[in-house]
DOVOVEX-901179 format. One record per residue (C-alpha): y, z, x. Coordinates in steps of 0.5 Angstrom, whole numbers, padded with zeros to 4 digits, always signed. Each point is the difference from the previous one (the first is absolute). Example, Ala and Ser with C-alpha at 12.3 -4.5 7.8 and 13.67 -1.06 7.14 Angstrom:
# residues 2
-0009+0016+0025 +0007-0002+0002 
***
This chain:
# residues 117
+0083+0000-0083 +0001-0003+0007 -0001+0007+0003 -0006+0001-0003 -0003-0007+0002 +0003+0002+0007 -0004+0007+0000 -0007-0004-0002 +0000-0004+0006 +0002+0005+0004 -0006+0004-0003 -0004-0006+0001 +0001-0001+0007 -0002+0007+0002 -0007-0001-0004 -0001-0006+0004 +0002+0004+0006 -0004+0006-0001 -0006-0004-0002 +0000-0004+0007 +0001+0006+0003 -0006+0004-0003 -0004-0007+0001 +0002+0001+0008 -0003+0006+0000 -0006-0001-0003 -0002-0005+0005 +0002+0004+0006 -0004+0006-0003 -0006-0005+0000 +0000-0001+0007 +0000-0008-0001 -0007-0001+0002 -0001-0006+0006 -0007-0002-0002 -0006+0002-0004 -0003+0006+0003 +0006+0002+0004 +0005+0005-0002 +0007-0001+0003 +0004-0004+0005 +0000+0005+0005 -0008+0000+0000 +0000-0008+0001 +0004+0001+0006 -0004+0006+0003 -0006-0004-0001 +0003-0006+0003 +0002+0004+0006 -0007+0003+0001 -0003-0007+0000 +0005-0002+0005 -0002+0005+0004 -0007-0001+0000 +0001-0007+0001 +0004+0001+0006 -0005+0006+0003 -0005-0005-0001 +0003-0006+0003 +0001+0004+0007 -0007+0002+0000 -0004-0004+0005 -0006+0001-0004 +0002-0001-0007 +0001-0007-0002 +0007+0001-0005 -0002-0008-0002 -0006+0001-0003 +0002+0007-0004 +0004+0000-0006 +0004+0007-0002 +0002+0002-0007 +0002+0006-0002 +0001+0003-0007 +0003+0008-0001 -0002+0001+0007 -0007-0003+0000 -0001-0005+0005 -0005-0005-0001 -0003-0004+0006 -0003-0007-0001 -0003-0005+0004 -0004-0001+0006 -0002+0004+0006 -0004-0003+0007 -0003+0008+0000 -0002+0006-0003 +0005+0003+0005 +0005-0005-0001 +0000+0002-0008 +0000+0007+0001 +0006+0000+0004 +0004-0004-0005 -0001+0006-0004 +0002+0005+0005 +0006-0004+0001 +0002+0000-0008 -0002+0007-0001 +0004+0003+0006 +0007-0003-0003 +0004+0005-0003 +0000+0000-0008 -0007-0003+0000 -0004+0004-0005 -0006-0004+0000 -0003-0006+0003 -0005-0005-0004 -0004-0004+0006 -0003-0006-0003 +0000-0004+0007 -0006-0004+0000 -0004-0001+0008 -0001-0006+0001 -0001-0002+0008 +0004-0005+0003 -0005-0006+0001 +0000-0003+0006 
***
Protein backbone atom coordinates (compact mmCIF):
# COMPACT_ATOMS: atom_id res chain seq x y z
CA UNK A 1 0.00 0.00 0.00
CA UNK A 2 2.86 2.40 0.78
CA UNK A 3 4.28 1.64 -2.64
CA UNK A 4 0.97 2.68 -4.34
CA UNK A 5 0.91 6.01 -2.48
CA UNK A 6 4.48 6.70 -3.55
CA UNK A 7 3.60 6.01 -7.19
CA UNK A 8 0.56 8.30 -6.96
CA UNK A 9 2.65 11.10 -5.41
CA UNK A 10 5.25 10.74 -8.12
CA UNK A 11 2.58 10.87 -10.82
CA UNK A 12 1.06 13.99 -9.22
CA UNK A 13 4.43 15.72 -9.15
CA UNK A 14 4.99 14.85 -12.83
CA UNK A 15 1.52 16.17 -13.70
CA UNK A 16 2.16 19.48 -11.89
CA UNK A 17 5.53 19.86 -13.62
CA UNK A 18 3.98 19.13 -17.02
CA UNK A 19 1.22 21.69 -16.45
CA UNK A 20 3.75 24.31 -15.35
CA UNK A 21 5.85 23.68 -18.47
CA UNK A 22 2.78 23.93 -20.69
CA UNK A 23 1.76 27.20 -19.04
CA UNK A 24 5.23 28.68 -19.52
CA UNK A 25 5.23 27.67 -23.17
CA UNK A 26 1.84 29.31 -23.68
CA UNK A 27 3.12 32.57 -22.17
CA UNK A 28 6.19 32.58 -24.37
CA UNK A 29 4.14 31.87 -27.49
CA UNK A 30 1.78 34.76 -26.74
CA UNK A 31 4.57 37.31 -27.07
CA UNK A 32 3.97 38.89 -23.64
CA UNK A 33 2.51 42.18 -24.89
CA UNK A 34 4.07 45.26 -23.34
CA UNK A 35 1.06 47.54 -23.62
CA UNK A 36 -2.03 48.06 -25.67
CA UNK A 37 -1.17 48.39 -29.35
CA UNK A 38 2.34 46.95 -29.15
CA UNK A 39 3.17 43.38 -29.98
CA UNK A 40 6.29 42.56 -27.98
CA UNK A 41 9.12 43.68 -25.76
CA UNK A 42 11.35 43.75 -28.85
CA UNK A 43 9.05 46.20 -30.63
CA UNK A 44 8.95 48.40 -27.53
CA UNK A 45 12.76 48.50 -27.46
CA UNK A 46 12.87 49.33 -31.19
CA UNK A 47 10.36 52.17 -30.72
CA UNK A 48 12.32 53.55 -27.77
CA UNK A 49 15.51 53.48 -29.85
CA UNK A 50 13.80 55.36 -32.68
CA UNK A 51 12.44 58.00 -30.28
CA UNK A 52 15.88 58.47 -28.73
CA UNK A 53 17.53 58.84 -32.14
CA UNK A 54 14.96 61.42 -33.29
CA UNK A 55 15.34 63.48 -30.09
CA UNK A 56 19.14 63.30 -30.27
CA UNK A 57 19.19 64.52 -33.87
CA UNK A 58 16.76 67.33 -33.07
CA UNK A 59 18.88 68.42 -30.11
CA UNK A 60 21.96 68.54 -32.37
CA UNK A 61 20.19 70.72 -34.94
CA UNK A 62 20.44 74.48 -34.25
CA UNK A 63 17.17 75.22 -36.08
CA UNK A 64 14.90 72.79 -34.22
CA UNK A 65 13.92 73.32 -30.59
CA UNK A 66 14.00 69.85 -29.11
CA UNK A 67 12.58 71.27 -25.88
CA UNK A 68 9.29 72.35 -27.49
CA UNK A 69 8.73 69.23 -29.61
CA UNK A 70 7.55 65.93 -28.18
CA UNK A 71 8.40 62.67 -29.95
CA UNK A 72 6.53 59.39 -29.54
CA UNK A 73 6.95 56.18 -31.53
CA UNK A 74 4.59 53.25 -31.88
CA UNK A 75 5.36 50.35 -34.21
CA UNK A 76 7.84 52.46 -36.16
CA UNK A 77 5.42 55.37 -36.67
CA UNK A 78 6.79 58.59 -35.20
CA UNK A 79 4.39 61.26 -33.96
CA UNK A 80 5.68 64.79 -33.48
CA UNK A 81 3.75 67.29 -31.37
CA UNK A 82 4.41 70.65 -29.80
CA UNK A 83 5.27 74.07 -31.18
CA UNK A 84 7.65 75.45 -33.80
CA UNK A 85 8.65 79.07 -34.30
CA UNK A 86 8.33 78.77 -38.11
CA UNK A 87 7.07 76.53 -40.87
CA UNK A 88 10.71 75.82 -41.76
CA UNK A 89 11.36 74.47 -38.23
CA UNK A 90 8.21 72.34 -38.41
CA UNK A 91 9.24 70.85 -41.77
CA UNK A 92 12.84 70.29 -40.66
CA UNK A 93 11.67 68.40 -37.56
CA UNK A 94 9.63 66.10 -39.82
CA UNK A 95 12.59 65.60 -42.16
CA UNK A 96 14.87 64.73 -39.24
CA UNK A 97 12.41 62.09 -38.02
CA UNK A 98 11.94 60.61 -41.52
CA UNK A 99 15.69 60.15 -41.92
CA UNK A 100 16.12 58.05 -38.76
CA UNK A 101 16.63 54.33 -39.49
CA UNK A 102 13.58 52.04 -39.06
CA UNK A 103 11.03 54.90 -39.16
CA UNK A 104 8.03 53.70 -41.19
CA UNK A 105 6.20 57.03 -41.30
CA UNK A 106 5.92 60.38 -39.52
CA UNK A 107 2.81 62.18 -38.23
CA UNK A 108 3.84 65.79 -37.96
CA UNK A 109 1.31 67.42 -35.61
CA UNK A 110 3.61 70.33 -34.73
CA UNK A 111 1.80 73.67 -34.57
CA UNK A 112 3.56 76.80 -35.86
CA UNK A 113 3.44 79.51 -33.24
CA UNK A 114 5.91 82.32 -33.82
CA UNK A 115 7.82 83.51 -30.78
CA UNK A 116 6.49 86.73 -29.27
CA UNK A 117 8.85 89.65 -28.84
